[in-house]
mmCIF file of the N, C-alpha and C atoms, coordinates in Angstrom:
data_MODEL
# 
_entry.id   MODEL 
# 
loop_
_atom_site.group_PDB 
_atom_site.id 
_atom_site.type_symbol 
_atom_site.label_atom_id 
_atom_site.label_alt_id 
_atom_site.label_comp_id 
_atom_site.label_asym_id 
_atom_site.label_entity_id 
_atom_site.label_seq_id 
_atom_site.pdbx_PDB_ins_code 
_atom_site.Cartn_x 
_atom_site.Cartn_y 
_atom_site.Cartn_z 
_atom_site.occupancy 
_atom_site.B_iso_or_equiv 
_atom_site.pdbx_formal_charge 
_atom_site.auth_seq_id 
_atom_site.auth_comp_id 
_atom_site.auth_asym_id 
_atom_site.auth_atom_id 
_atom_site.pdbx_PDB_model_num 
ATOM 1   N N  . UNK A 1 1  ? 101.092 99.679  102.294 1.00 0.00 ? 1  UNK A N  1 
ATOM 2   C CA . UNK A 1 1  ? 100.535 100.889 102.867 1.00 0.00 ? 1  UNK A CA 1 
ATOM 3   C C  . UNK A 1 1  ? 99.047  100.669 103.145 1.00 0.00 ? 1  UNK A C  1 
ATOM 4   N N  . UNK A 1 2  ? 98.590  101.316 104.225 1.00 0.00 ? 2  UNK A N  1 
ATOM 5   C CA . UNK A 1 2  ? 97.170  101.269 104.564 1.00 0.00 ? 2  UNK A CA 1 
ATOM 6   C C  . UNK A 1 2  ? 96.619  102.685 104.577 1.00 0.00 ? 2  UNK A C  1 
ATOM 7   N N  . UNK A 1 3  ? 95.366  102.815 104.249 1.00 0.00 ? 3  UNK A N  1 
ATOM 8   C CA . UNK A 1 3  ? 94.682  104.109 104.256 1.00 0.00 ? 3  UNK A CA 1 
ATOM 9   C C  . UNK A 1 3  ? 94.334  104.467 105.695 1.00 0.00 ? 3  UNK A C  1 
ATOM 10  N N  . UNK A 1 4  ? 94.620  105.706 106.095 1.00 0.00 ? 4  UNK A N  1 
ATOM 11  C CA . UNK A 1 4  ? 94.316  106.195 107.441 1.00 0.00 ? 4  UNK A CA 1 
ATOM 12  C C  . UNK A 1 4  ? 93.213  107.240 107.328 1.00 0.00 ? 4  UNK A C  1 
ATOM 13  N N  . UNK A 1 5  ? 92.159  107.055 108.101 1.00 0.00 ? 5  UNK A N  1 
ATOM 14  C CA . UNK A 1 5  ? 91.003  107.945 108.041 1.00 0.00 ? 5  UNK A CA 1 
ATOM 15  C C  . UNK A 1 5  ? 90.926  108.836 109.271 1.00 0.00 ? 5  UNK A C  1 
ATOM 16  N N  . UNK A 1 6  ? 90.246  109.956 109.146 1.00 0.00 ? 6  UNK A N  1 
ATOM 17  C CA . UNK A 1 6  ? 90.015  110.852 110.259 1.00 0.00 ? 6  UNK A CA 1 
ATOM 18  C C  . UNK A 1 6  ? 89.371  110.056 111.390 1.00 0.00 ? 6  UNK A C  1 
ATOM 19  N N  . UNK A 1 7  ? 89.917  110.159 112.589 1.00 0.00 ? 7  UNK A N  1 
ATOM 20  C CA . UNK A 1 7  ? 89.432  109.395 113.738 1.00 0.00 ? 7  UNK A CA 1 
ATOM 21  C C  . UNK A 1 7  ? 90.370  108.260 114.109 1.00 0.00 ? 7  UNK A C  1 
ATOM 22  N N  . UNK A 1 8  ? 91.324  107.947 113.240 1.00 0.00 ? 8  UNK A N  1 
ATOM 23  C CA . UNK A 1 8  ? 92.292  106.885 113.518 1.00 0.00 ? 8  UNK A CA 1 
ATOM 24  C C  . UNK A 1 8  ? 93.598  107.489 114.021 1.00 0.00 ? 8  UNK A C  1 
ATOM 25  N N  . UNK A 1 9  ? 94.355  106.680 114.727 1.00 0.00 ? 9  UNK A N  1 
ATOM 26  C CA . UNK A 1 9  ? 95.566  107.144 115.408 1.00 0.00 ? 9  UNK A CA 1 
ATOM 27  C C  . UNK A 1 9  ? 96.587  107.827 114.498 1.00 0.00 ? 9  UNK A C  1 
ATOM 28  N N  . UNK A 1 10 ? 96.730  107.392 113.292 1.00 0.00 ? 10 UNK A N  1 
ATOM 29  C CA . UNK A 1 10 ? 97.744  107.963 112.410 1.00 0.00 ? 10 UNK A CA 1 
ATOM 30  C C  . UNK A 1 10 ? 97.599  109.448 112.178 1.00 0.00 ? 10 UNK A C  1 
ATOM 31  N N  . UNK A 1 11 ? 96.381  109.975 112.279 1.00 0.00 ? 11 UNK A N  1 
ATOM 32  C CA . UNK A 1 11 ? 96.155  111.404 112.094 1.00 0.00 ? 11 UNK A CA 1 
ATOM 33  C C  . UNK A 1 11 ? 95.741  112.079 113.406 1.00 0.00 ? 11 UNK A C  1 
ATOM 34  N N  . UNK A 1 12 ? 96.044  111.411 114.526 1.00 0.00 ? 12 UNK A N  1 
ATOM 35  C CA . UNK A 1 12 ? 95.759  111.961 115.855 1.00 0.00 ? 12 UNK A CA 1 
ATOM 36  C C  . UNK A 1 12 ? 96.986  112.704 116.380 1.00 0.00 ? 12 UNK A C  1 
ATOM 37  N N  . UNK A 1 13 ? 96.754  113.791 117.082 1.00 0.00 ? 13 UNK A N  1 
ATOM 38  C CA . UNK A 1 13 ? 97.844  114.587 117.647 1.00 0.00 ? 13 UNK A CA 1 
ATOM 39  C C  . UNK A 1 13 ? 98.660  113.794 118.665 1.00 0.00 ? 13 UNK A C  1 
ATOM 40  N N  . UNK A 1 14 ? 98.097  112.738 119.237 1.00 0.00 ? 14 UNK A N  1 
ATOM 41  C CA . UNK A 1 14 ? 98.788  111.967 120.272 1.00 0.00 ? 14 UNK A CA 1 
ATOM 42  C C  . UNK A 1 14 ? 99.639  110.834 119.704 1.00 0.00 ? 14 UNK A C  1 
ATOM 43  N N  . UNK A 1 15 ? 99.492  110.523 118.424 1.00 0.00 ? 15 UNK A N  1 
ATOM 44  C CA . UNK A 1 15 ? 100.256 109.448 117.781 1.00 0.00 ? 15 UNK A CA 1 
ATOM 45  C C  . UNK A 1 15 ? 101.694 109.916 117.596 1.00 0.00 ? 15 UNK A C  1 
ATOM 46  N N  . UNK A 1 16 ? 102.617 109.272 118.293 1.00 0.00 ? 16 UNK A N  1 
ATOM 47  C CA . UNK A 1 16 ? 104.021 109.653 118.199 1.00 0.00 ? 16 UNK A CA 1 
ATOM 48  C C  . UNK A 1 16 ? 104.311 110.995 118.830 1.00 0.00 ? 16 UNK A C  1 
ATOM 49  N N  . UNK A 1 17 ? 103.448 111.438 119.726 1.00 0.00 ? 17 UNK A N  1 
ATOM 50  C CA . UNK A 1 17 ? 103.528 112.770 120.312 1.00 0.00 ? 17 UNK A CA 1 
ATOM 51  C C  . UNK A 1 17 ? 104.841 113.043 121.050 1.00 0.00 ? 17 UNK A C  1 
ATOM 52  N N  . UNK A 1 18 ? 105.464 112.028 121.601 1.00 0.00 ? 18 UNK A N  1 
ATOM 53  C CA . UNK A 1 18 ? 106.679 112.229 122.381 1.00 0.00 ? 18 UNK A CA 1 
ATOM 54  C C  . UNK A 1 18 ? 107.939 112.291 121.520 1.00 0.00 ? 18 UNK A C  1 
ATOM 55  N N  . UNK A 1 19 ? 107.784 112.056 120.234 1.00 0.00 ? 19 UNK A N  1 
ATOM 56  C CA . UNK A 1 19 ? 108.902 112.214 119.309 1.00 0.00 ? 19 UNK A CA 1 
ATOM 57  C C  . UNK A 1 19 ? 108.779 113.586 118.673 1.00 0.00 ? 19 UNK A C  1 
ATOM 58  N N  . UNK A 1 20 ? 109.893 114.146 118.296 1.00 0.00 ? 20 UNK A N  1 
ATOM 59  C CA . UNK A 1 20 ? 109.787 115.380 117.528 1.00 0.00 ? 20 UNK A CA 1 
ATOM 60  C C  . UNK A 1 20 ? 109.115 115.019 116.214 1.00 0.00 ? 20 UNK A C  1 
ATOM 61  N N  . UNK A 1 21 ? 108.477 115.973 115.605 1.00 0.00 ? 21 UNK A N  1 
ATOM 62  C CA . UNK A 1 21 ? 107.804 115.719 114.327 1.00 0.00 ? 21 UNK A CA 1 
ATOM 63  C C  . UNK A 1 21 ? 108.764 115.046 113.369 1.00 0.00 ? 21 UNK A C  1 
ATOM 64  N N  . UNK A 1 22 ? 108.436 113.840 112.968 1.00 0.00 ? 22 UNK A N  1 
ATOM 65  C CA . UNK A 1 22 ? 109.301 113.113 112.053 1.00 0.00 ? 22 UNK A CA 1 
ATOM 66  C C  . UNK A 1 22 ? 108.739 113.156 110.643 1.00 0.00 ? 22 UNK A C  1 
ATOM 67  N N  . UNK A 1 23 ? 109.591 112.875 109.700 1.00 0.00 ? 23 UNK A N  1 
ATOM 68  C CA . UNK A 1 23 ? 109.156 112.846 108.299 1.00 0.00 ? 23 UNK A CA 1 
ATOM 69  C C  . UNK A 1 23 ? 108.066 111.796 108.104 1.00 0.00 ? 23 UNK A C  1 
ATOM 70  N N  . UNK A 1 24 ? 108.185 110.663 108.782 1.00 0.00 ? 24 UNK A N  1 
ATOM 71  C CA . UNK A 1 24 ? 107.196 109.587 108.633 1.00 0.00 ? 24 UNK A CA 1 
ATOM 72  C C  . UNK A 1 24 ? 105.828 110.050 109.136 1.00 0.00 ? 24 UNK A C  1 
ATOM 73  N N  . UNK A 1 25 ? 105.784 110.672 110.315 1.00 0.00 ? 25 UNK A N  1 
ATOM 74  C CA . UNK A 1 25 ? 104.508 111.158 110.848 1.00 0.00 ? 25 UNK A CA 1 
ATOM 75  C C  . UNK A 1 25 ? 103.922 112.232 109.935 1.00 0.00 ? 25 UNK A C  1 
ATOM 76  N N  . UNK A 1 26 ? 104.750 113.116 109.456 1.00 0.00 ? 26 UNK A N  1 
ATOM 77  C CA . UNK A 1 26 ? 104.284 114.164 108.544 1.00 0.00 ? 26 UNK A CA 1 
ATOM 78  C C  . UNK A 1 26 ? 103.699 113.545 107.273 1.00 0.00 ? 26 UNK A C  1 
ATOM 79  N N  . UNK A 1 27 ? 104.379 112.546 106.734 1.00 0.00 ? 27 UNK A N  1 
ATOM 80  C CA . UNK A 1 27 ? 103.900 111.890 105.506 1.00 0.00 ? 27 UNK A CA 1 
ATOM 81  C C  . UNK A 1 27 ? 102.552 111.204 105.746 1.00 0.00 ? 27 UNK A C  1 
ATOM 82  N N  . UNK A 1 28 ? 102.406 110.545 106.895 1.00 0.00 ? 28 UNK A N  1 
ATOM 83  C CA . UNK A 1 28 ? 101.137 109.869 107.211 1.00 0.00 ? 28 UNK A CA 1 
ATOM 84  C C  . UNK A 1 28 ? 100.011 110.901 107.267 1.00 0.00 ? 28 UNK A C  1 
ATOM 85  N N  . UNK A 1 29 ? 100.270 112.020 107.911 1.00 0.00 ? 29 UNK A N  1 
ATOM 86  C CA . UNK A 1 29 ? 99.234  113.038 108.094 1.00 0.00 ? 29 UNK A CA 1 
ATOM 87  C C  . UNK A 1 29 ? 98.892  113.775 106.810 1.00 0.00 ? 29 UNK A C  1 
ATOM 88  N N  . UNK A 1 30 ? 99.808  113.870 105.893 1.00 0.00 ? 30 UNK A N  1 
ATOM 89  C CA . UNK A 1 30 ? 99.521  114.586 104.646 1.00 0.00 ? 30 UNK A CA 1 
ATOM 90  C C  . UNK A 1 30 ? 98.992  113.681 103.543 1.00 0.00 ? 30 UNK A C  1 
ATOM 91  N N  . UNK A 1 31 ? 99.429  112.428 103.517 1.00 0.00 ? 31 UNK A N  1 
ATOM 92  C CA . UNK A 1 31 ? 98.973  111.518 102.465 1.00 0.00 ? 31 UNK A CA 1 
ATOM 93  C C  . UNK A 1 31 ? 97.831  110.616 102.903 1.00 0.00 ? 31 UNK A C  1 
ATOM 94  N N  . UNK A 1 32 ? 97.600  110.533 104.222 1.00 0.00 ? 32 UNK A N  1 
ATOM 95  C CA . UNK A 1 32 ? 96.589  109.649 104.799 1.00 0.00 ? 32 UNK A CA 1 
ATOM 96  C C  . UNK A 1 32 ? 96.880  108.186 104.492 1.00 0.00 ? 32 UNK A C  1 
ATOM 97  N N  . UNK A 1 33 ? 98.146  107.848 104.340 1.00 0.00 ? 33 UNK A N  1 
ATOM 98  C CA . UNK A 1 33 ? 98.586  106.471 104.136 1.00 0.00 ? 33 UNK A CA 1 
ATOM 99  C C  . UNK A 1 33 ? 99.743  106.197 105.077 1.00 0.00 ? 33 UNK A C  1 
ATOM 100 N N  . UNK A 1 34 ? 99.789  104.978 105.614 1.00 0.00 ? 34 UNK A N  1 
ATOM 101 C CA . UNK A 1 34 ? 100.839 104.620 106.560 1.00 0.00 ? 34 UNK A CA 1 
ATOM 102 C C  . UNK A 1 34 ? 101.365 103.223 106.260 1.00 0.00 ? 34 UNK A C  1 
ATOM 103 N N  . UNK A 1 35 ? 102.637 102.990 106.588 1.00 0.00 ? 35 UNK A N  1 
ATOM 104 C CA . UNK A 1 35 ? 103.158 101.629 106.472 1.00 0.00 ? 35 UNK A CA 1 
ATOM 105 C C  . UNK A 1 35 ? 102.336 100.712 107.372 1.00 0.00 ? 35 UNK A C  1 
ATOM 106 N N  . UNK A 1 36 ? 102.038 99.518  106.905 1.00 0.00 ? 36 UNK A N  1 
ATOM 107 C CA . UNK A 1 36 ? 101.191 98.585  107.654 1.00 0.00 ? 36 UNK A CA 1 
ATOM 108 C C  . UNK A 1 36 ? 101.725 98.271  109.046 1.00 0.00 ? 36 UNK A C  1 
ATOM 109 N N  . UNK A 1 37 ? 103.018 98.230  109.216 1.00 0.00 ? 37 UNK A N  1 
ATOM 110 C CA . UNK A 1 37 ? 103.595 97.781  110.478 1.00 0.00 ? 37 UNK A CA 1 
ATOM 111 C C  . UNK A 1 37 ? 104.063 98.912  111.394 1.00 0.00 ? 37 UNK A C  1 
ATOM 112 N N  . UNK A 1 38 ? 103.763 100.161 111.061 1.00 0.00 ? 38 UNK A N  1 
ATOM 113 C CA . UNK A 1 38 ? 104.216 101.256 111.921 1.00 0.00 ? 38 UNK A CA 1 
ATOM 114 C C  . UNK A 1 38 ? 103.471 101.216 113.254 1.00 0.00 ? 38 UNK A C  1 
ATOM 115 N N  . UNK A 1 39 ? 104.225 101.363 114.333 1.00 0.00 ? 39 UNK A N  1 
ATOM 116 C CA . UNK A 1 39 ? 103.682 101.382 115.687 1.00 0.00 ? 39 UNK A CA 1 
ATOM 117 C C  . UNK A 1 39 ? 104.328 102.545 116.421 1.00 0.00 ? 39 UNK A C  1 
ATOM 118 N N  . UNK A 1 40 ? 103.526 103.357 117.087 1.00 0.00 ? 40 UNK A N  1 
ATOM 119 C CA . UNK A 1 40 ? 104.016 104.507 117.841 1.00 0.00 ? 40 UNK A CA 1 
ATOM 120 C C  . UNK A 1 40 ? 103.366 104.508 119.217 1.00 0.00 ? 40 UNK A C  1 
ATOM 121 N N  . UNK A 1 41 ? 104.003 105.206 120.150 1.00 0.00 ? 41 UNK A N  1 
ATOM 122 C CA . UNK A 1 41 ? 103.436 105.343 121.480 1.00 0.00 ? 41 UNK A CA 1 
ATOM 123 C C  . UNK A 1 41 ? 102.320 106.386 121.446 1.00 0.00 ? 41 UNK A C  1 
ATOM 124 N N  . UNK A 1 42 ? 101.254 106.115 122.192 1.00 0.00 ? 42 UNK A N  1 
ATOM 125 C CA . UNK A 1 42 ? 100.141 107.055 122.307 1.00 0.00 ? 42 UNK A CA 1 
ATOM 126 C C  . UNK A 1 42 ? 100.426 107.991 123.470 1.00 0.00 ? 42 UNK A C  1 
ATOM 127 N N  . UNK A 1 43 ? 100.390 109.288 123.208 1.00 0.00 ? 43 UNK A N  1 
ATOM 128 C CA . UNK A 1 43 ? 100.663 110.278 124.234 1.00 0.00 ? 43 UNK A CA 1 
ATOM 129 C C  . UNK A 1 43 ? 99.416  110.861 124.881 1.00 0.00 ? 43 UNK A C  1 
ATOM 130 N N  . UNK A 1 44 ? 98.234  110.279 124.600 1.00 0.00 ? 44 UNK A N  1 
ATOM 131 C CA . UNK A 1 44 ? 97.006  110.788 125.215 1.00 0.00 ? 44 UNK A CA 1 
ATOM 132 C C  . UNK A 1 44 ? 97.141  110.687 126.731 1.00 0.00 ? 44 UNK A C  1 
ATOM 133 N N  . UNK A 1 45 ? 96.765  111.724 127.471 1.00 0.00 ? 45 UNK A N  1 
ATOM 134 C CA . UNK A 1 45 ? 96.948  111.722 128.922 1.00 0.00 ? 45 UNK A CA 1 
ATOM 135 C C  . UNK A 1 45 ? 96.404  110.483 129.645 1.00 0.00 ? 45 UNK A C  1 
ATOM 136 N N  . UNK A 1 46 ? 95.299  109.931 129.187 1.00 0.00 ? 46 UNK A N  1 
ATOM 137 C CA . UNK A 1 46 ? 94.751  108.752 129.859 1.00 0.00 ? 46 UNK A CA 1 
ATOM 138 C C  . UNK A 1 46 ? 95.520  107.469 129.526 1.00 0.00 ? 46 UNK A C  1 
ATOM 139 N N  . UNK A 1 47 ? 96.302  107.493 128.461 1.00 0.00 ? 47 UNK A N  1 
ATOM 140 C CA . UNK A 1 47 ? 97.085  106.310 128.064 1.00 0.00 ? 47 UNK A CA 1 
ATOM 141 C C  . UNK A 1 47 ? 98.577  106.461 128.335 1.00 0.00 ? 47 UNK A C  1 
ATOM 142 N N  . UNK A 1 48 ? 99.017  107.677 128.597 1.00 0.00 ? 48 UNK A N  1 
ATOM 143 C CA . UNK A 1 48 ? 100.437 107.982 128.691 1.00 0.00 ? 48 UNK A CA 1 
ATOM 144 C C  . UNK A 1 48 ? 101.174 107.105 129.698 1.00 0.00 ? 48 UNK A C  1 
ATOM 145 N N  . UNK A 1 49 ? 100.622 106.922 130.884 1.00 0.00 ? 49 UNK A N  1 
ATOM 146 C CA . UNK A 1 49 ? 101.306 106.130 131.905 1.00 0.00 ? 49 UNK A CA 1 
ATOM 147 C C  . UNK A 1 49 ? 101.368 104.640 131.558 1.00 0.00 ? 49 UNK A C  1 
ATOM 148 N N  . UNK A 1 50 ? 100.533 104.217 130.609 1.00 0.00 ? 50 UNK A N  1 
ATOM 149 C CA . UNK A 1 50 ? 100.532 102.818 130.178 1.00 0.00 ? 50 UNK A CA 1 
ATOM 150 C C  . UNK A 1 50 ? 101.594 102.536 129.119 1.00 0.00 ? 50 UNK A C  1 
ATOM 151 N N  . UNK A 1 51 ? 102.132 103.606 128.525 1.00 0.00 ? 51 UNK A N  1 
ATOM 152 C CA . UNK A 1 51 ? 103.076 103.470 127.411 1.00 0.00 ? 51 UNK A CA 1 
ATOM 153 C C  . UNK A 1 51 ? 102.459 102.614 126.308 1.00 0.00 ? 51 UNK A C  1 
ATOM 154 N N  . UNK A 1 52 ? 101.193 102.895 126.037 1.00 0.00 ? 52 UNK A N  1 
ATOM 155 C CA . UNK A 1 52 ? 100.428 102.175 125.031 1.00 0.00 ? 52 UNK A CA 1 
ATOM 156 C C  . UNK A 1 52 ? 101.006 102.421 123.656 1.00 0.00 ? 52 UNK A C  1 
ATOM 157 N N  . UNK A 1 53 ? 101.212 101.364 122.900 1.00 0.00 ? 53 UNK A N  1 
ATOM 158 C CA . UNK A 1 53 ? 101.727 101.468 121.538 1.00 0.00 ? 53 UNK A CA 1 
ATOM 159 C C  . UNK A 1 53 ? 100.614 101.044 120.589 1.00 0.00 ? 53 UNK A C  1 
ATOM 160 N N  . UNK A 1 54 ? 100.385 101.867 119.564 1.00 0.00 ? 54 UNK A N  1 
ATOM 161 C CA . UNK A 1 54 ? 99.267  101.657 118.654 1.00 0.00 ? 54 UNK A CA 1 
ATOM 162 C C  . UNK A 1 54 ? 99.714  101.737 117.199 1.00 0.00 ? 54 UNK A C  1 
ATOM 163 N N  . UNK A 1 55 ? 98.914  101.192 116.321 1.00 0.00 ? 55 UNK A N  1 
ATOM 164 C CA . UNK A 1 55 ? 99.176  101.295 114.889 1.00 0.00 ? 55 UNK A CA 1 
ATOM 165 C C  . UNK A 1 55 ? 98.482  102.549 114.359 1.00 0.00 ? 55 UNK A C  1 
ATOM 166 N N  . UNK A 1 56 ? 98.783  102.907 113.147 1.00 0.00 ? 56 UNK A N  1 
ATOM 167 C CA . UNK A 1 56 ? 98.192  104.106 112.537 1.00 0.00 ? 56 UNK A CA 1 
ATOM 168 C C  . UNK A 1 56 ? 96.690  103.966 112.325 1.00 0.00 ? 56 UNK A C  1 
ATOM 169 N N  . UNK A 1 57 ? 96.185  102.743 112.221 1.00 0.00 ? 57 UNK A N  1 
ATOM 170 C CA . UNK A 1 57 ? 94.750  102.547 111.984 1.00 0.00 ? 57 UNK A CA 1 
ATOM 171 C C  . UNK A 1 57 ? 93.997  102.176 113.261 1.00 0.00 ? 57 UNK A C  1 
ATOM 172 N N  . UNK A 1 58 ? 94.675  102.241 114.412 1.00 0.00 ? 58 UNK A N  1 
ATOM 173 C CA . UNK A 1 58 ? 93.976  102.060 115.685 1.00 0.00 ? 58 UNK A CA 1 
ATOM 174 C C  . UNK A 1 58 ? 93.144  103.304 115.948 1.00 0.00 ? 58 UNK A C  1 
ATOM 175 N N  . UNK A 1 59 ? 92.344  103.273 117.002 1.00 0.00 ? 59 UNK A N  1 
ATOM 176 C CA . UNK A 1 59 ? 91.545  104.443 117.337 1.00 0.00 ? 59 UNK A CA 1 
ATOM 177 C C  . UNK A 1 59 ? 90.994  104.349 118.745 1.00 0.00 ? 59 UNK A C  1 
ATOM 178 N N  . UNK A 1 60 ? 90.576  105.495 119.287 1.00 0.00 ? 60 UNK A N  1 
ATOM 179 C CA . UNK A 1 60 ? 89.947  105.520 120.609 1.00 0.00 ? 60 UNK A CA 1 
ATOM 180 C C  . UNK A 1 60 ? 89.076  106.764 120.722 1.00 0.00 ? 60 UNK A C  1 
ATOM 181 N N  . UNK A 1 61 ? 88.388  106.910 121.842 1.00 0.00 ? 61 UNK A N  1 
ATOM 182 C CA . UNK A 1 61 ? 87.513  108.062 122.066 1.00 0.00 ? 61 UNK A CA 1 
ATOM 183 C C  . UNK A 1 61 ? 88.283  109.344 122.360 1.00 0.00 ? 61 UNK A C  1 
ATOM 184 N N  . UNK A 1 62 ? 89.597  109.243 122.565 1.00 0.00 ? 62 UNK A N  1 
ATOM 185 C CA . UNK A 1 62 ? 90.413  110.417 122.880 1.00 0.00 ? 62 UNK A CA 1 
ATOM 186 C C  . UNK A 1 62 ? 91.026  111.078 121.657 1.00 0.00 ? 62 UNK A C  1 
ATOM 187 N N  . UNK A 1 63 ? 90.547  110.732 120.464 1.00 0.00 ? 63 UNK A N  1 
ATOM 188 C CA . UNK A 1 63 ? 91.113  111.275 119.226 1.00 0.00 ? 63 UNK A CA 1 
ATOM 189 C C  . UNK A 1 63 ? 91.094  112.797 119.218 1.00 0.00 ? 63 UNK A C  1 
ATOM 190 N N  . UNK A 1 64 ? 92.234  113.390 118.852 1.00 0.00 ? 64 UNK A N  1 
ATOM 191 C CA . UNK A 1 64 ? 92.346  114.833 118.626 1.00 0.00 ? 64 UNK A CA 1 
ATOM 192 C C  . UNK A 1 64 ? 93.101  115.000 117.318 1.00 0.00 ? 64 UNK A C  1 
ATOM 193 N N  . UNK A 1 65 ? 92.485  115.618 116.366 1.00 0.00 ? 65 UNK A N  1 
ATOM 194 C CA . UNK A 1 65 ? 93.061  115.724 115.031 1.00 0.00 ? 65 UNK A CA 1 
ATOM 195 C C  . UNK A 1 65 ? 94.390  116.475 115.018 1.00 0.00 ? 65 UNK A C  1 
ATOM 196 N N  . UNK A 1 66 ? 95.359  115.901 114.339 1.00 0.00 ? 66 UNK A N  1 
ATOM 197 C CA . UNK A 1 66 ? 96.653  116.554 114.142 1.00 0.00 ? 66 UNK A CA 1 
ATOM 198 C C  . UNK A 1 66 ? 96.635  117.364 112.858 1.00 0.00 ? 66 UNK A C  1 
ATOM 199 N N  . UNK A 1 67 ? 95.564  117.252 112.114 1.00 0.00 ? 67 UNK A N  1 
ATOM 200 C CA . UNK A 1 67 ? 95.415  117.961 110.840 1.00 0.00 ? 67 UNK A CA 1 
ATOM 201 C C  . UNK A 1 67 ? 94.061  118.652 110.822 1.00 0.00 ? 67 UNK A C  1 
ATOM 202 N N  . UNK A 1 68 ? 93.924  119.645 109.975 1.00 0.00 ? 68 UNK A N  1 
ATOM 203 C CA . UNK A 1 68 ? 92.640  120.324 109.868 1.00 0.00 ? 68 UNK A CA 1 
ATOM 204 C C  . UNK A 1 68 ? 91.912  119.862 108.617 1.00 0.00 ? 68 UNK A C  1 
ATOM 205 N N  . UNK A 1 69 ? 90.616  119.797 108.714 1.00 0.00 ? 69 UNK A N  1 
ATOM 206 C CA . UNK A 1 69 ? 89.803  119.379 107.575 1.00 0.00 ? 69 UNK A CA 1 
ATOM 207 C C  . UNK A 1 69 ? 89.430  120.622 106.776 1.00 0.00 ? 69 UNK A C  1 
ATOM 208 N N  . UNK A 1 70 ? 89.871  120.678 105.530 1.00 0.00 ? 70 UNK A N  1 
ATOM 209 C CA . UNK A 1 70 ? 89.600  121.826 104.668 1.00 0.00 ? 70 UNK A CA 1 
ATOM 210 C C  . UNK A 1 70 ? 88.213  121.713 104.032 1.00 0.00 ? 70 UNK A C  1 
ATOM 211 N N  . UNK A 1 71 ? 87.876  120.550 103.618 1.00 0.00 ? 71 UNK A N  1 
ATOM 212 C CA . UNK A 1 71 ? 86.550  120.271 103.073 1.00 0.00 ? 71 UNK A CA 1 
ATOM 213 C C  . UNK A 1 71 ? 86.303  118.792 103.277 1.00 0.00 ? 71 UNK A C  1 
ATOM 214 N N  . UNK A 1 72 ? 85.093  118.371 103.221 1.00 0.00 ? 72 UNK A N  1 
ATOM 215 C CA . UNK A 1 72 ? 84.751  116.992 103.516 1.00 0.00 ? 72 UNK A CA 1 
ATOM 216 C C  . UNK A 1 72 ? 85.586  116.025 102.682 1.00 0.00 ? 72 UNK A C  1 
ATOM 217 N N  . UNK A 1 73 ? 86.266  115.118 103.379 1.00 0.00 ? 73 UNK A N  1 
ATOM 218 C CA . UNK A 1 73 ? 87.066  114.104 102.716 1.00 0.00 ? 73 UNK A CA 1 
ATOM 219 C C  . UNK A 1 73 ? 88.459  114.548 102.326 1.00 0.00 ? 73 UNK A C  1 
ATOM 220 N N  . UNK A 1 74 ? 88.797  115.807 102.563 1.00 0.00 ? 74 UNK A N  1 
ATOM 221 C CA . UNK A 1 74 ? 90.105  116.321 102.173 1.00 0.00 ? 74 UNK A CA 1 
ATOM 222 C C  . UNK A 1 74 ? 90.851  116.777 103.409 1.00 0.00 ? 74 UNK A C  1 
ATOM 223 N N  . UNK A 1 75 ? 91.917  116.092 103.761 1.00 0.00 ? 75 UNK A N  1 
ATOM 224 C CA . UNK A 1 75 ? 92.684  116.434 104.954 1.00 0.00 ? 75 UNK A CA 1 
ATOM 225 C C  . UNK A 1 75 ? 93.970  117.115 104.526 1.00 0.00 ? 75 UNK A C  1 
ATOM 226 N N  . UNK A 1 76 ? 94.266  118.231 105.171 1.00 0.00 ? 76 UNK A N  1 
ATOM 227 C CA . UNK A 1 76 ? 95.476  118.999 104.889 1.00 0.00 ? 76 UNK A CA 1 
ATOM 228 C C  . UNK A 1 76 ? 96.267  119.175 106.177 1.00 0.00 ? 76 UNK A C  1 
ATOM 229 N N  . UNK A 1 77 ? 97.597  119.343 106.090 1.00 0.00 ? 77 UNK A N  1 
ATOM 230 C CA . UNK A 1 77 ? 98.396  119.590 107.286 1.00 0.00 ? 77 UNK A CA 1 
ATOM 231 C C  . UNK A 1 77 ? 98.098  120.962 107.870 1.00 0.00 ? 77 UNK A C  1 
# 
């Protein structure tokens, strides 16, 4: 498992966006940990036509949080 931080794909709304909410995506977003080899398609509008596949610890300038920050360093669904 790898730690996923705010700003990385694993906690981005576009990570796995074209799949219905899966247990794996929910677990990544709530625990901030992801399997090292997980790869999902990025649904960000600028990447969508490329069918770009990214890991949970990838990142870009198009990040949009899939979770809300309750207090500094604490991410909640």
